[in-house]
N, C-alpha and C positions, 0 to 999 in steps of 0.2 A: 796755079797750084791748087790742089784740093784743100778744103778746110780740114778734112780728116787727117791730112799730113801736117798741117800747120799747128793744130792744137797741141799734139804731144810735144812738138819741138818748142813751142812757146812756153809750155808748162815746165819742161826741163830747163829751158833758158832762164826762166824766172826763179826757179829753185836754185840753180847755179849762181845767179846774180845775188840772191839773198845770202847764200853761204859765203860767197866771195867777199861781199861787203861786210859781213859779220867778222870774218877772220882778219881782213885787212884793217878794219877800224880797231879791233882789239889789239892788233900788233902795233899800230901807231900810238894808241893810248899807253901801252906798256913801254914803248920806247921813249915817249915823252916823260913818263914817270921816272924811268931810269936815268934820263938826262938831268932831271931835277934832283937826283940823288936819293930817291926813295929806295927803300930796301926791297929786294926781290921777293921776300917772304910774304909780302902783302898779296901776291897772286894766288897763294895757296890757302888763304883764309876762308873758312867755311867748307872746305873740301875734305872729305874722308876718302881714304884710299879704297877704291873698289866698290864704293857704295852707289855710284851713279847707275850702273847697269842693273843693280838690284831694284832701284826705284822704278826704272823703265819697265822691267819685267813684271814687277808687282802691279803697277798701274795698268799695263797692257793686259795682264791676266784678268784683273777685275773688269776691265772694259769689255773684253771678249765674253766673259761669263755673263755680264749684264746684257749684252746683245743677244746671246743665246737664250737667256731667260726671257727676254722681251719677245723673241719669236715664239717661244713656247707658250707664254701667257696669251699672246695675240692669237695663236692657233686655237687655244681653248676658248677664248672669248668669241672668236669667229664661228666655232663649231656649235657652241651651246647658247649663244645669244643671237639676237637679230641685228647686231651692230654691223655697220658697213665695213667690209673687209679692207677697202681702200683707205679708210681712216684709222682702223684699229692697228694694223701692222706698223706703219711708221710711228704712230703715237707711242705704242708700247716699246718699240725698239729704242727710240730716242729717250723715253723716260727711264727705262731700265739701264741704258748705257750711261745716263747721267747719274743714276744711283750707284752704278758700278764705279764710276770715276770718283764719286764722293767717298765711297768706302775705301777705294784705293788711296785717296788722299789722306784719309784719317789713319789708315794702316801704315802708310809711309811715314807720316809724322810720328806715330807711335814707335816705329822701328828705328827711326833716326834719333829719337830722344833716349832710347835705351842704351 
């Protein structure tokens, strides 16, 4: 078999394995707590109805804006300075993506506390 065929299959198998392991362990932990007589309301502690998708969208939006801004700044630096293009683009993309994730984290924390 070609490696080009095995890589995507192994990637999807690894992702499936992690998701399966997460849900099966969570189910076993919950069943063990219920058998010991724990109240089922402990599974809902810390959850707000409908807020998880807002957190994902907010963080993803700031991440993508950071990547876009990183490409834009790298293009400006490449055009107007003598810096190496192979170093400027990845550096600015990763730096601005990190800034975007940090801003998304602070905005998420502020949104959940309100």
